[in-house]
N, C-alpha and C positions, 0 to 999 in steps of 0.2 A: 612755673609755667601753668601748672594745673590751677593755681589760684587765679592767674590772669584769665584763663578760660572760664572759670566759674564766675568771675566778675563780669566778663563779656556776656555770658549767658544770662546772668541776672539782669544786666542792663537791657538786653534784648527782650527778655520776658516782660520787663517793666514797660518798655516802649509799646509792645504788642498789647499789653493790658490797657495802656492809655489811649491807643488808637481805636480800640473796640467800641467804645461809646460813640465815636464819631460815625462809624458805619451804621450803628443802630439808629442814630439820629437821622441819617440820610434815608434809611428805609422807612422811617416813620413819616416821611413826606406823603406817602400814599397810605392812608389809614385803612383799618380793617373794614370800616363802614363803606368807604369808597370802593374797595375791592368787591365787597358783596353786591353793591349796586351795579358795578360794571358787569359782574357775572350774571346778574338777573337780566340786564339789557341784552347781553349776548345770547342768553337762553331764549328770551322773547323773540329776538330776530331769527334764531334758528328754528323756532316753532312756527314762525310766520304770524305771530300774534300782533306784531307791530303793523298797524294798518295805515295805508297812505290815503290821503283825501280822495274820495271817489270822483271819477271823471263824469261830468254831466252828460248824460246820454240824450239822444234825440227824443222829443216828445212822442209817446206812443200814439198810434191812431185811435180814434174813438171806437171803442168796442161795443158790441151789443150787450146791453144790460137789461135790468128789469124796467128801466125808464127809456131805453133806446131800442129801436127795432129796425132791422135791415130788411129791405125789399129789393128784388132784382127785376128790372124792367128795361127793355130795349126800345129806345126812341131815336129816330134820325132827325136831322136838322129840319126836314119837311114836316115833322110831327110835333112841332112846338105847341100847337093848340091842344093836341091830344095829351101831351105831357102835362100841361097846365090843368086840364080836366082831371087827369089821374091824381094829381096832388090835391085838388079840390075834394075829390071823393075820399081820399085818405084822411083829410082833416075832419070831414064829417063823421068819420069812424073813430076819431080821437087820436089819430096819428098825424103829427104836424111836422112838415118837412124842415130839416136842419141843413143837410149838405148831401153831396153825391160824389161818387168816384166811378166814372164810367157808367156801367149799368147798375151800380149799387147805390141805393138811396137810403139815407139814414133819417129816421123819424123819431120824434120824441112823443112818448105817450102823455095824454092829457085829456081834458074834457072835450067832447065833440064840439067843434066850432065850424061856422060857415065861412071858412077862409077861401077866398078866391086868389088864384095865382096868375101871374103874367110873366112871360119871358121876354125881356127887352135886350136888344142887341145894339151895340155901337162900335165903331172903329175908332181907335185912339187918335189917329191922325186927322179924322174928320170931325168928330164931336168932342166937346169938352166933357170929360167924365164926371166932374163934380156938378156941373150945370145939368147934365143929363139926369143924374140921380136926383138932384134937387127938384127938377120938373115933376118927377114922379111923386116925390114926397109932398109937394104942394097939391097934387091931385089926390092925395090920401093913401098912397102906396108906400109900404116899408120895404127897403132893400135888405133881404135876409141872407142872400148868398150870391156869389158871382164866380165865374170860372172863365178860362181862356176859350175863345171861340175861333171860328174860321177867319182867315185873312187878317190875322193880328187884331181881331176884335175881341169883345168881352160880352159874355152872356150874363145878364143880371136876372135874378129870380125875385120878383116883387110879390108882396102879399098884402091883402086888405081884408078886413072882416066886415061882412054885410048881414043885415037881417035876412031871415029865411024868406025866400020868394023874391028877393030883389038881387039884381046883378050890378056890379060896380061899373062906373064910368072909367074906361081905360084911357090913360093918357096916350095920345096918338104918337107913335114913332114910325109913321107910315113911310117917310122918306128913307129912314135907316133900313127898313125891311125891303123896300124896293131896290135899294142899292145892293143889299146882300143877295137878294134873289137873282138879280141880273148877273152878279159875279159868279154865283153858284151855277147858273145855267151855262155861262161861258166856259167855266172850268169843266163841268160835266160833259159838255158837248165835245171838248177835246178828248176827254177820257173815253167817251163812247166811240169816237172815231178810232182811237188807238186800239181799243178792245176789238172792234170790228176787223181791223187790219190783221191783228194777231190771230183771230179766228180763221180768217181766210188763209193765212199762211200755214196754220196747223192742219187745216183741211187739205191743203195741197200736199203737205208732207204725208198725211195719212193715205191719200190716194196714191202717192208715189210708192209707199211701202206696200200697199195692198196689191198694186199691179206689178210689183217686183217679181222677176222670174225666179231668182235664187232666194227662196224663202229659207230662213234660218231662225234659230232661237233669238239671236240679236234683233232680227227684224220684228219678231213677235213682241219682244220686250219694248222695243221702240214704239210699236203701235199702241200698246197698252198705256205707256207713259204719255204719249201724245194724246190719247183719248181722254185720260184723266185731266190733263192740262186744259184740253178743249172744254170739258164739262165745267171746270172751275171758271174759266173765262166767260162762258155763256151765263153762268149763274151770276157773276158780278155784273155782266152787261145787262141782264134783265133787272137786277136790283136797281142799278143806277138809272135805267130807262124809266122805271116806275117813279123814282124820286124826281127825275127830270120833268115828267109830265105833271106830277103833283105840284112841284114848285112853279111850273109854268101856269097852272090854273090859279094858284094863289097870287101870282104876279098880275095876272089879268084882272082879278077881283080888286086888288089894291089900285091899279091904274084907273079902273072904271070909277072908283069912288073918289 
């Protein structure tokens, strides 16, 4: 019996010995080099060193540099001639207009030049944009900038260089300006009427609070708030009244010519 057990044990040991190389062969399917490479990749991912392609960001706005200068100036639609004269003076000082954003104007430094500017306006549904700009080009003007204007229109900033002492011949956009001025006057007339009605209403409210028998802190606060609102409305009313009269004079001049 013991001999049989010893024989079985010997056979079992032999089988285990024969199967061991097969296990080693399976383990050698993943080499040591591959394991090292996998460990390095895992380490790089853990450290955040694996970079993903950058997402393209929006283009930054043009900043003020040694070659670009920003200036701040407030012009209304009635001040287009004054705005053109301002740009002309800046060019004579070596600052040439590039673009604008509200009251911020961007200029590029250069040699002083006698650049004249003209602000042209057209409405998309009334004028052909390409033909409009082409008319100015034929008259010797370059379209250097444009922006959205009133009533779904477009403002174009044209420029031309002239010899000192001479002024350029401006391509006439008389009909476009007359149409713009008329629409502005109609719009502002409605606005002025509305502001006047609001002023009368607030004046009546102030009178009611002032003559009220039961004065209280709430009444005092109401009078102060109403007074501030009334002052703001009057300021806006006077501003647009000035613009209204100025545009009216410009319209009369264009109609006469």
